[in-house]
C-alpha positions, 0 to 999 in steps of 0.5 A: 374296549373295541371300536367300530373300526376293530370290528370291521377290520376282524370282519373282513379279514379272510377266513382260515382255510381248514383242511380236514383229513383222516388225521383231522378225522382221527383226532377228533374221535380221540378227543372227543370224550373231553368236549360236548358238542355234535354226535355226528362229529364227536363219532367221526360221520362227517367227510374228508376234504378227498372224500368231499371230492370224490362225492362232489364229482360223483354227484355233479356228474349224474345225468339229471333226468 
């Protein structure tokens, strides 16, 4: 049986850094038939880390009117 001390130890851990690459997208597309979930993810419509950073730079670099 878990105690409150165990729960806090789990919650206080640093989250894992997940790197999303083109390989991740291809693997997601390949495995999508086996799992249920988001259609957007199953069809590969998500940003890789590189695409996200490029989009982020573009958006943050746009001047506000």
